[in-house]
Structures are given as structure tokens and as C-alpha cells.
C-alpha positions, 0 to 999 in steps of 0.5 A, spaced: 499 499 500 505 504 501 509 503 495 502 504 491 501 510 494 508 513 493 507 511 485 501 515 486 504 521 488 510 520 484 507 519 477 501 524 480 506 530 476 506 527 470 498 526 470 496 533 473 494 536 467 490 530 464 487 528 471 485 536 472 482 537 465 478 531 466 474 533 473 473 540 469 469 536 464 466 533 469 465 538 474 462 543 466 458 536 465 454 536 472 454 542 472 451 545 467 446 538 467 443 541 473 442 547 470 437 545 465 434 540 470 433 548 474 432 549 467 426 546 465 422 545 473 
């Protein structure tokens, strides 16, 4: 577990942009869905 955690922490710098992009896309998608739902209701 410790080794996995270290590996993830070490690989976090490399995949930071990818993770941020995915998170941003997910947030935008959820926000748009919530907005459309509120508008419909």
C-alpha cells in the first residue's frame, strides 16, 4: 500500500494536467446538467 501510494504521488506530477482536465470536464458537465434541470423545473 505504501509503495502504491508513493508511486501515485510520484506519478501525480506527470498526470496532473490530464487529471485536472478530466475533473474540469466532469464539473462543467454536472453544472450544465444541474442548470438545465433547474431551468426545466
